[in-house]
N, C-alpha and C positions, 0 to 999 in steps of 0.2 A: 555348536551347530554343525554338522556334516553334509556333503552333498553329492549325492552318490551318482554313479555315471551315468545314470537313469535322466539324471533331473530332479529325484528326490531327495526332502531337502525333513532332516528330522534332529529333533534335539535333544541333547542328554536330558532334560526336566522343564517343568511347568517355566521355574525362572528365568531360563535361559532364552525360551521361545515368547515371553512378557519380552524382555530386554530388546529381543533380535523388532520384536511388530513394534515398540516406544522409537524405536531408534531409525525405523523406514517410516513411523508417521514420522517422526521429527522433520526428516528431510521433506519429505510430500509435505508437507506446511510453511516448511523454507524456499522450496521450490514458489507453493501455489503464494504466497505476500511479496516474489519479487515479479511473478505474473502482476499481479495484482495493480500493486506500484505501477509498471513501468503501463498498464493499464489507463489506467488512471490516469496518468503524466501523458499519456495518448490523446488521448479524449480533454481533460481540461483545459492543456497548455493554449490550445486554436483558440476556444474560446473565451479562453480568460484574457488572453492577448486583445482579441478585439474588444471583449467587454473593455479595458482599461483606452488600449486606444480611441473610443467613442466616445467613454465618458471625459476622458480627458488629453487625448491629444498624444500622447505615449507615443512616441520613434523609437526607433532603431533603438537609441540607446539607453534609453528604460528600457523598454522592451527587453533588451538585456537582463539588462539589471536584475526585473523583474522575473524573466527563467530561470538566471540563475539560481534568487530567493531561491524559488518553486522546485528546483530542482533539490537543492539544499535536505530541505522540507519533506521531500515525499521521497527522497532516500533515507533521511533519518525513519519515515514510517515503515519502509523495505525492511533495511536493518534494526529494525524491533528497539529502534533508540528511543520512536515514542509509538504516540498511536492517534487514531482520528479523534477520543472519547479526550487527548490530551488539548487537539487543538480546539476541538468546542468547547471545553473548560475554558483557555486562557479567553478566547471571545466573549466568552459570557461575562466571565470579572471584568474583562475590556470594554464591557458592553459593545460587543461589537455584532453589528447583525450578519449571521454570514449564508442569513437564506431572506426570500422574498416568501408569504405564503400569498399563492395565486388567490385569485378573486374566482369562485368556480361559479360557471354561465352553465345555467340550464335551459 
């Protein structure tokens, strides 16, 4: 790849062009994965903490332990170590309901 003074990028051949595109695409995907994990945590953490406080009375120490574990698992997703699908499969194997279907009122 060569960049001219006027900013025009040129490639020796199509292979070099595709390799450049693949590299840029992977960078963009990785950045999106990190942002999605941060956004997910920002949305999920306060709702989850409120729910476990209301359901079980979990105070500061248990809330902190919960957030530590939640952070650990979200970092695994962020780093590509695991996926949401794998967590869903695990929940199904353990017969853990991770969502409730809301009744629709018309």
